[in-house]
N, C-alpha and C positions, 0 to 999 in steps of 0.2 A: 505493498501501501505505500504509496506518496506523500512524505511527513510535512506539519505543514514548519514554514519558519516564520518570524513576526519580528518586523527591522521596527523599528522611529528611527526618523530623521534618514529617508531612504534614499533624498535628490540628490546629495551631494558627502564627499569626503568619505569617511570610512563606509557611512549606512549605504553608499550608494555603491561601497567597493562590497563589501559583505555579502548583499542584493544583488549583485550582478555573482559574483562568485557561487551561490549558493544554486542561483540558477543553472547555474551552469553544468551543477554537481548532480540537477533532475529534483530540485526540491518547489514544493510550490509556495512564495516568495511574496504575503504579507507584509503589505509597507505605509506605514502610516508619515505624512508630510503636509505642508502648506503645499509645496508646490510640486505638483507628476514628472518624474524622470524620463528622460527620450530612452524608456522601454518597453519595445515590442515583441513581447511574448506571452505567451497564452498563460506561462501557469504565476506571473505577475498579481496581483491584484491589487489596485492603488488604492487607498485609504484617504479623500483629503480630508485631515485634518489638523488645525493648529490647536498643536500642548499647550502654549503660554494660556489661551483658555481656561483653564484648570476645572472653574467651576464646568465648564459644560464637558468633560472628557466623559463621566459616569452619565449621563444622560444621550450622548450621542454616540459614544464607541461600547457601550454594556449589554447592548442587543447584537451588533456587528461579531464581535470576536468571542461571543456566545453563542452562536447560530457555527462557528468552525469551529469549534469544540475542544481540539488538541493541539497543539505545537511539542513536536521539537524540541527547540528550541525557541526563546523572546530574545532579542538584543533590543535592552533599553538604552538606543545611543544617542537621539536626540538631547543637545543640550546648545550652551550658552558659552564660549568666555565671558562677557562683560567689560567693562570700561577697565583698561590698566591704569592707575592710582594707586597711592598710596594707600592709604589705611584712612586716615584723619581725615582724606577727600573724600570719603565716596559717599552720599548721602545713605540713609535707609532704603531712600525709594530702586538707586540701585541696586542693590543689597540683594531687597526681594525680588528683585526682575529677576535674575541671576537662581535665586534662591527656590523662587515657584516654578523656572519648569526645569531645574537640573536636580531636584529635589520632590517638591509637592508632586510636580504632571508623575512624575512614577511614581510614587505615594496611590493616587488615582488606580494609574495603571494597575500596580500590584493586587488592591484590592478589586477588580475587575477578574483581573486572573485565577488570582483566588479562587476561586466557582470553576474553574477550565484544567482540563487535563493540561499538565504542563509538564518537559521531566525539565527540563534547567531551563534557567532565567542568566545572562549577561546581563548587568550592569557599567555602563564606561563609566570609571570611575578616572584619577589622574593621579601622578605619583607629588602634583599639585595638593594631594588629599592628608598627604604627613611632609610636605615641606612650604613652610611657609614663604615661598619667595615672595622678596620686595614687589608691589604691583597688582598682585592677583589674588589682596584682599578677596572677593565676592566670589570668583572661581576656587579658592581653597576649601573656602567654606562651605560652600556648597557639594563638594566632594566627597569631602569628609561626613559629610551630612551622608550622600550616597553609601559610601563607608560602612556606617549605622543603621542603613533605612536596610541594606545586604542583614545585616546580618538579627537584626530584628526580625524584620520578617523572615527569615528561617526558623524561627521560633515556631512559626506559624503555621507555616508551608512546608509542613512535612511529608510531603511526598515529591517536592518541588530542590532540584539542588542551583541555588543562588550564591552566585558569586560577584565580587564585587571587584572589574577589570583594568588595573593600569596596562594602557594598548603602547604604552611606550609616545617617544614625540613624532609624531605623524607628517608629513606635508600637506599644507590644508590654506587657503587663505588665515583661516589665523594666527597657525606657527607662523610665516613667514609674516604680518602684520610685527610679531614680535623681534622675529630674527631680523629685519631690517627695517624698522621703523623708529624703534623706539629706540634712546638712548643709552647707552651701555651704562655710562657714569652716574645715571640715574635706576636705571633698573640692569642689576646682572642678572638677573638670570638669562638675560641673550645672551651675552659671552657662556654661558651653560648650555642653553641650547643645541646654539652653533658649534660648540664644541663634540656637542654629541652628537649618535645615532640620530640619521633623520631618515624616518620610511616610510614609502610612500602607503595608501592607503590599502592596495591591492595584495602591500605584503601583510603587515597586517592582520588584515577577512584571514591571509593563512596562518599564520600564526595565531589567532583566536582560534579559528577550525580548530589545529592541531594542539591545544588546553582542552579544547572537548570531546576530542581524543581519548585526555587523560584526566578529564574532570572526576573521576573518582578515586585518585590521588588527594582532594580536596576538601575540608568539611563546606559543607555549606554554610553560606553567613560571612565565608573567610574573605579578605582584601586578598588580590594576587597580582601580581607586575608580571606580566609575560616575559620583562626584560629579567627576570630572576630564574626562569626558572628551562 
């Protein structure tokens, strides 16, 4: 029987790479994003929805996802970086915008997925959830929340393996902005990113699939950095 994959943020970056990767492997892929990616494949079903509208997630997506009924793997990938600023210059509104999409939207989706048969859930985290880089306040706080979200739900979704996964630095417009447009003298993390390994979204998709192949080695609710396995 053909297996189902669910990917949020499927229209660009890692989400698009994962979508194409699993379509090539013969999975049926359901993708959630505001913009429909240019994919012509009968096994791809696009769900048009803006996940920043957190108060509408359960209303709009519950019946759609329940009708699908079963997923092999769910990638909760949608997220945003937010503004790179020193923490004292970040407003509560700016912090809330990032936290809402990166944490609360995933919380609402997990509540729906609780009532569906799901084997694995990968929530995309970041090394920034463990390292408080100057300027990354809203992103780091939200990704630390993602780690705890995975941990908490692992105690409630006992038949699903849930991991918060840091995929490493991926070449996207977001990381290009950090690497090439920010002042390294103000934000030292720019040098750290430029000195490290920057992988393509396609390379990252393969690493995440390799992680799934040995997912039994990890305790549900764990934080996993793919660069360390």
